N, C-alpha and C positions, 0 to 999 in steps of 0.2 A: 651478150655482155662484153664489156671492154676487157675484162680479165676472166680467166677460167675459174669458176667458183670451186671452193673446197667443199665436197659434199660427203657426209657420212650417213649411212643407213643402218639403223639398229634392227637386226632381225633378218635372217635369210629365209623368210617365208615367201609365198608366191608374190605378194604385192611388192615387197622390197626388191626381189630379184627382177621382176619385170621393169620396175623403175630404173634399176641399175642398167639393165639391158638397153632400154630406150635412150637413156643418157649417153651410154657408150656408143650407140649407133651414130650419135651426133657429135662425137668427139669430146664429150664431157665426162671425165673420169668420176667414179664414185667408189667409196670403200664400204663394204658391207661387214658389219661386226656381228658375229654369231657366237653365242655361248656354247653351242654344241661343238664337239671336238672334230666332227667331220660329217660329210653328207649322209652317212649311213649310221649315225650314232643312235637313232631311234626310229621307230615306225612313224611314217608321215600321215597316217590316217587312211581313210577308205577312198571310195570313188566319188568323183565330182561330176555334176552335169554342167557343162560350160555353155553359157547362154549366148545366143547370137549377138545381142545388142550390148553386152557388157564384157564378159570374159573373152569371147571370141574377138570382139572389137579390139580389146587390149592386145591380144596375141597377133592380130593383123598389124597393129601399130609397131609391135616389136619385131615384125618380119618372121614370125615363127608359126603362122597359121598352118601352112602346109605340113610342117613337121608334126604339129599337134594333131592334125586330121589323120595322119598316118598311124598315130598311136591310139587314137580314140576308138570308141565302140558305139557307133550310132545305133546298133541293134539293142543296146542296153537302155534305150529310152522307153522300153516296154515297162508298163506298170500294171500291177494287179492289186485289187482291194478285196479283202475278205472281212467277214464278221468273225466273232470269236469262236464260232462253230465251224470255221474253215469253209464257209459257203462263199463262193466267188460272187462279189457284188458288182464289180466292174473290171474290165480288162481293156487297156489301151495299148496299141502298138503303133510305133512310128512308121510312116510310109517309107518306101525303099530309098527315096532321095531326101528324106527329112534330116537336116543337119541343124535343127534349131537348138538342140541341147544334148549333143553326144556326150557320153561318159568317158572319163579317163581316170586312172588311179592317181591320187594326189602325188604319190612318190614319183610316178613317171613324168608328170608335168613339172615337178620341181627339178628333176634330173635334166629335163629338156632346157629349162631356164638356166640352170647352173652351167650346162655345157655351152651355152651361148655367150657366156661372159669371158672377158679377158682373164688369163691366168693371174691368180693372186688377188682377184677382186674381193673374194670372201676371206676374211680373217677368222678362221675357225678357232674356237676356244677363247674368244675375246668377249667377255661379258660387259655389258653396259650397266653401270651402277646408277648413274643419274646424268642429267643434262642441265646446265645453267646458262641463262642468257648473259651476254657480255655487251659492253658498250659498242656502239657503231654497228649494231645489228648482227653480230656474230654470236656463236654459241660454243660453250665448252663441254666436251664429252668426258665423263669420268668413268674410267675402267674399274673393274673390281680389284685390280692390283694397285689401285690408287694412282696410276698414271693418268694424265690428262692430255687431250688434244683439242685444238681449236679448229672450228669449221665455219664456213659461211652459211651452211645449212645442215641441220641435223634432222633426219626424218625418222620418226618412231614407227617402225613396221614390226614391232616386237610383241604383238598379240595382246591377249586379254589382260595380262598383268604387266603391262608396259612400264618400263622404267623411264621412258621419255615423257609419258603423259603428265606426271606431276608438274612438269615445267609449264604446262598450259592449263591444267584443270585439276580440281580437287576430287573429281568424280572417281569412285571406286566401283568395280563390278559387284553386283549383289546377286544372291541366289534367286533364281527365277521360279522356284517351287517345283521344278521338274528335274528328275535325275535320269540319266541314260546309263545303262550298263551294257558294255560291249562284250560280244563273244565272237569266236572265229571258227570257221569250218574250212578244211582243205580238201581238195580233190572231190568236190561235192557230187559230181555226176557218177562217180564210182563208189565213194565211201558213204555218202549221205543222199541217196536218191530221193528220199522224201523231201528234204530241204530243196533239192534241185527242182523238183516238180512245183513246189510252192512259189519259188522265186522266179522261175522261168529264166529269161535272158537278162532281166533287168532288176526291178525292185518290187517287193510286195510289202503291203502294210495291212495289219489287222488292228482294230481298236474297239475298246469298250471299257466302261467303268474307270475313267481317268487313267487308263493304261493302253499301251499299244505295243505291238511287236513289229519290227521292220527287218526285213532281210534284203541285202543288196549284194548283187554279184559283182565281184571285182575281176581282174584279169587272172588268167592261169588257174581257173577252177576254184578260186577262193571266194568265200561268202562271209560277209560280216553281218552279225545280228546286233540289233540295237533294241534293248529292252527298256522301254520308256514308261515312266509313271510319275504322277503327282504325289508329293509327300514331303516329309521333312528331310533336310539334308542328311540327318543322321539315321536314315531308314534302316541302316545296318547295325544299329546299336546292339552290342552284345555279341556280334559276329565278327570274327577276324576276316577281313577281306582277302587275306592270303589263303584262307581255308576254302578251297573251291567247293567242296561238298556242302559245307555249312551255308555258303552263299547260295548255292543251288536250292537247298531246302527252303531258304527264306524267300527266294524268288518264286519258286513253285507255289508257295503258299499265297503269294500275291496274285497269282494267275489261276487260282483254283476255279474249276468249272470251264476252263478254256479247252478247245479241242486238243486231243492228244497229239495230232500231227503238228499243230502249232507249238505245243509244249516241247516237242523235240528240239526246238531252238534253244531251250533252257537245259535240256538233258544231255545232248550229244556233242557239245562243243569241244573243240581241240584246246586243251590248256585251260587256263582260268578265266575269270571275269575281270573286266576293267571298269571301275566305278568312275563315272564322269558326271558330277552334278553340273547343271547348266547355270551359267552366270551371264548377266546382261548389264550394260551400261544404261544410265537414265536416257529417256527419250523426250526431247532431243538432247543430244550431248553436243554442246558448243563451247567455245572459249573465245576470250578476247585475244586478238592478234598479238603474238609474241615474235619479235623479229628473229629470224634465223632458225625457227623450230616449227615443225608441223607433224601431223600424224596421218597414217593411212590404215585401211583394213580394220581388224578387230581392235587395234589400239585406239582408233578414232570412234568406232561405232559397233562395239560388241553387241550382237543381237541373237535371238533364238536362231539356231542354224537350220533354217528352212530352205536351203538351197541357193541362197543369194550371197552368203558371206564371202566365199572364195571369189565369186564373180566380181563383187564390189571391190575387193582388195586388188584384183588384177586391174580393174578399170581405174581405181584410185592411183595405182602406181604408174600406169601409162600416162594418165592425164597430168599427174604432177610433173613427170619428166618433160612432157611436151610444154607445160607451162614454164618450167625453168628455161627450156631451150628458146621459147618464143617471146620472152620478156627481157627487158634491158637490166632489171635488177631483181634480186631475190624477193624483195618486199612486194614488187608488182606481181611476181610469179605466184607468191603465196596468197595474195589477195584474190587473184583470178581462180586459183585452184580451190581454195576453201569456200569461195562464194558459190561454187557449183557442188562440191563434194558434201558439204554439211547439210544443205536442205535435201539433197538426194538420199543421204544416209538416214535422215530423220523419217522421210517418207517410207523407205524400205523397212526401217525398224518398226514402225507402226504396223505395217502390213505383216511382218514376221510375228509380232505379238498377237495379232488377230488370228493368224494361221495357227499359232500355238494354242490359243484359246479354243478354236474350233476343233482341233485335233485332240487336245487334252483338256477337256472342260473341267471347271472347278467342281461340278456336281456329278455324281454317279449317273451314268446313262448307258443303257444297252442298245441305244439307237444306232443302227448301222448306216443312217443317212450320212452322206458325204457331200457337202456343198460343191457345186461345180467351180466356184471361185477358189477352192483350195486344191483342186485337181490340176496337175498330178503331184503336187508337193506333198511328200510324206513327212512325218516328224523326223527331223534331224538327219536328213540324208547327207548333209555337209559336215558331219561330225569329224572332229579332228582332235588330236591331243592338245591339252592345255600347253601353252608355250610362253616362255619368258626368255628374252635374250639378255 
């Protein structure tokens, strides 16, 4: 480009950060606006399997693959499938040299990306309220304190409840009919040996009757449990979600008849439960080109978290940055980026919906069958806190 574009990124999630990193590698500055007050303001979610052709490709583009590999856990590609009686149905283990989808804690990957950026790139505690297009292809970013700034490009990387999305689309996330309740276990090998045996080095899943239990090993002996079930969003009606024991009683009632070892994931957790109803955007989610504004990651294509969301966000961010670098105008860059990203997102969203339907059917069934096409994806391994910048 003849002049250096002014670029704003709303949201310091994985996609926005990798986009800023690739831009900076090529001498294009970007400012990331994040509502959180600092990098440790909240938990960043659980573990992620980073795929060779998407997330890993993005990290290679960002020049961070070796650092990622040093932090990752290839051994955590191990998967175990049980029925509700805790009978092992299938057990897959990665080969010694298999790096197709090693695991890494989301917080570790985010810290790696943050550490790769120039000081001051992220403006912590700066919420984005809205974005409006301006003449001549620029865009105005509105902060929550009512200040405004104008940019040549505003990128909405601000998650499910994006404040940038309304500038492009009227679409709103809708409840997918499935709720995830998260629980935590610390020092599992010593304090919770039963949980440790079930999960092994990676992930375990058990499913029946429109319900599933997923355990995932994170780093440092930490395990997250994901209690997933179909039902109304107000499944907890009459129960205070802050009342851990009352929530536990309600959940145990839902899983009546399941093996006692599996039910330990509802009984013995550290601390309380975190309610996470699942929301999705329409498929396909598209928009008419608006100069100076675009989206990536969940802001563009929120889908059931079946292991692809974080990977697509990383790939979106890297490809968008490369497109900006490789084209003479922002308009050309966005045309090139969106022409690839939108159909790819639609295809992956359809697949994620099919996986959710297979893993969490609409009708009750105690069938332990597990189609090969869904293996090794378990329901919701890519779970993460809802996020709005």
